[in-house]
N, C-alpha and C positions, 0 to 999 in steps of 0.2 A: 219464770222471770229470767231475763238475760243477765248473766253475771258480768260485772265490771272487771275488765281485764287487769286493771290496776290493783284489784283485790286478790288476784290469783298469785299464789306463790308456788314455786316448784315443789313437787311431791315425789318425783322420780327422776333419776339421772343415769344415763349410760354414756360413757366415753368408749365408742367403738374404735379403740386405739390402733388396731391392726386388722387389715383385711385378709392377710394371707394365712394359710394353714397347711400343715404337712399331712393331714389326714385326707381321705377321699370319701367322706361320709355320703351315704345314700340320700340323706335328707338335707344335705348342704353342699353347695358348689362353690364354696369360698376358695377352694384350691385352684379355681379358674380365675382369670382376670375379671375383676369386678365390672359388671355392666354399667355402673354408674360412676365409678371412679376412674376407670381406664388407667392411663399411665401417669396420673398426677402423683407428685412425690409426697411422702409422709412429712409431717411437720416436726420442727425441732423441739427439744425438751422445753425450752423457755416459753414457747408459745403455749404448750399444754399447761405449764405451771401458771402462766398468767390467766388461763381459762379457769383454773381452780380458784384463784384470787377473785376473779370477776364473779364466778358463781356464788361465792360467799356473800357478796353484797346483796343478793336477793333471797337468800336462805335464812329465815328467821333464827333457826336453831341448828347449826351444823352438827351438833352432838346427837341429833336424832335423824340425820339425813345421810343416805347411803349414796356414795359414788361407786357405780358398777363399772369396772374396766373389763371390756369384752373384745371380741374379734369376729372372725378369724380366731387364731390362737394368740391370746394377749401376751403370753410369756415369750413370744418371738421378739418382742420389742425389748432391747437390751436395757433401756433405762426405765422400764415400767415400774420397777420397785422403788426407784428414786421418786417417781411421781406419787407412788403410794405414800412415801414418807412426807412429801409435801402436803398431800391431802390430809393425812393424819395430823400434821403440825397445825393445820387450819381448823382442826376440830371435827372433821368429817369422819363418818364411818366408811370403811373401805371394803370392797369385795372384788374378787377376781373370778371370772369363769374360765375354766381350762379343761382340756382333755386329759391332762396329766402326763403327757408324753415327755415333757422337758424337766419334770421334777425329779431330779436325782438328789443325792445327799447335799451337794453344794448348793443347788437351787433352793432346796428346802431350808437350808440354813440362812440363805439370803432373805427368803420369804419371812422367816421367823424374826429376823433382825429389822425388817421393814416396818413392823408393827401392823401388818395386814390383819383386819378383824376377821374376815371369813373368805373361804374359797369354795366354789361349787365345782366338783369334778363330774364330768359327764360319764354316766354308766347306765346302760339300758338293760343289762342283764348280768348276772354273775356267771353266766355261761359264755365262755370265750367264743364258742361257735356262733352265738347270736350277736354279741356286742362287737366282736372283731369284724364280722360280716357287715353289720350296719355302718360301722365307722370306717370300713375300707382299709384297715391297718392291722395286720397280724401282730399279736402281742399287746394290743391296746388294753384288753381287760386286765392282764397281769400287771401291766404298768400302772394302772390305777390303783391296784392293791399295794404295789411298791411305793407309789407316791404317798398314799395315806400313811404307811409306816414311816417314810422319811419325814413327812411333815410333823407327825406326832412326836417323833424322837427329838425334835428341836423345839417344840412348843406344846404346852398343855393348854394354852389359852386360845390359840387359833381355832376358830370354828370351822370344822370340815364338813361340808354337805355333799350329798349325791344328788345330781340332777338327772332325771330319767324322763324320757318322752314316750307317750303311748303310741305304739305302731302295731301293725298287724304282726310283724315278725317277733315282737317281744311281749305281747299282751299276756301270754301265758306264763311269762317269767316275772311279771311285776310283783306278785305276792311273795315269791321266793326272794326276790331282791329286797323287798320291804322287810322281810323277816331277817335277812342278813344284816341290814342296817340296824334294825332293832337290837340285835345281839352284839353288834360290833361296838365296843366301848370307845373306839377311836373316832367314830363317826357321830356327828351331832344331829344330823337330820337327813331326810330325803325330801326333795321337792319334785313334783311332777309337772310335765308340760304336755300340751295337746299337739298332735301331729299338725303340721302346717305345710304349705307350699314350700319346697326347698329354697333356702337362701340363694341369692344371686341368680334368680331366674325371673323372667318377665311375668308380671302379675297375671294370674289366670284364676278366676273365681271357681272354675270347674276343674282345678288341677287334679283332684282325686279320681277323675275319670280318664286322665291322660297318661303320659309316660311315667309319672311318679305315683300312679294310683296304687301300686303294690304296697305303699306305705300306710295307706288308709285302712283302719280296722274293718274287717268284712261284716262283722255282726254288731249292730248297735246295741242289741239287748245284752250281749256279753259285756260290752263296755260299760253300760249303765249298771249292771250287777257288780262289775269290778270296782267302779268308782264308789258305789254305795257301800261296798265292803270296806274300802279304804277309809271312808268317812267314819264307819263304825270303829275301825282300828284307831283312828285319830281320837275318837271320843274316849277310848280306853287308854289313852296316854301314849300311843306309839309316836315315834319320831317323824311324823308327817308334817311338813312345814306349811303346806298350802292351807289357807283358811277355808272353812266350810263353804262359803259363798262362791269361792273360785271353783271348788270341786263341783258344786251344783252347776256352775256355768259350763264346765267341761261336759257334763251330762247333756245339757241342752245343745251344746255344739255338736257332739257326736250323734245325737238324735236327728238334728237338722242343721247342718253347717251353713245353710243359706239364711237361716233366721237369726237376726241379731240377738245376742244373748243377754243384753242389758235392757232394762226398762227405761233407763235414763240415757243420756248421751254418753259418748266415749269420753274417757278421762285422760286422753293424751294431751288435752289442753294444758295440763300441769306437768308435762314431761319435758326434760331436756335431753335431746339426743345429738351427739356430735360424731360425725363420721371420721374415718382414719385420716382424711385429708382436711379435717377441721370445719366442714360445713355444719351449720347449726340448724336443727330442726326441732319442732315440737314432736312431730311424727314424720318419718321418712316418706310417707305417702303424700305429704302435703307440702305446701310452699317452704322453700329454704329461707331462713331468717338472715343469714349472713355467714361469715367464716371467722373462726377465732384468730386467724392470722391478721385480720384487719378490723374485726368488730368485737366489742365487749358483749358477753352474754347478758350482762345487766342492762346494757343499752337496748339490745334487740328484744328483750323479754316483753316489754310493753309497747313495742313499736306498732305502726300501722300494718306492717307485714305480718306480725304476730297476731294481730286482731283478725286479719283475713284468714290466717291459717286456723285460728280457733273457730271461726264461723264454719269453715269447711269441715273441721273435725266434729263439731256438734251435729253436722248433717250426715256424717259418715255412718254407714251401717255395716261395715265389713268386720267380720270376726277375725281380725289379724293377729299375728304373733305378739305384737306389742300389747294389745289390749288384753288378750286371754292369758298369755304366758308371762309377760314381763311385769305389768302393773295393772292388776284387776282390782278396781276400787269397789267397795261395797255400795250398794244403791242407797240413795237418800233423796227424798224421804223413803223409808223402808216400805216395801209392799209384800203382800202375801205371794208366795211362789204360785205360779200358774201351772196347770197340768201340761205335760208334753209327752 
């Protein structure tokens, strides 16, 4: 039965507040001019602040709702932590995704004083030879270690997580990285993501056969065994944040990336995505709802444009980054897993 859009409330939110980054990651081309943003200017602080106020109007319980601040490298925005304070003041849970490069002692102190709830630091291997190469930045690995030390020295409450992506180059290092997280008392969790077409490139369903194909794991059986083992470690209480059903979706994806991993429709109909220039989307692959410079999130959430976007999302069968890695919702009604 078709859901009434007016009964839908947001379940996921990402403010993609910065498009730029100082890294030259193999899996992301955000260091290049954005193919969709071009030369449009970033929005002022007050516009983003108003967006937070507007979002609160359609979120039933901000105390259980996360605003994710991402990029690019989100910390490149000077007033980011002021926005974190605003979001905290409105009762939201706040999270920042970062490569860690800008987190020195002074930055860590500002983060602690902002009241940020959690931060995800990108780390694909404890081996500098692997992580630095993937991220295109010598010293990236050691800087993540330093960033963790700086952050923890100023706050015992801040939740520090590691975000790691499954690639051909690092799949052999995933278990050693997971063990390192498990033993490191300063780190709260590790969360995994699946390899996707690099950011800031034109959509190509067969990207893993093209110029970026070196990112894709060569052996699907090895990936299935690895993820199954990670599920077992999670069952034993290891600090793996992914829910079991998301790990199962990863297995299906690596076995056959062309087959939609969900039995039901995509759940991006409940997502709020805002680009660095303020464009409002449910999903970036579908129709734009408006812009926070001129439109209220609360007003566009149940608009006719949003209804059209939801119809398109329900018909979409792409295993995209947003579905698999950002907000993977458990199936309902629940079904027995099928063999694959």
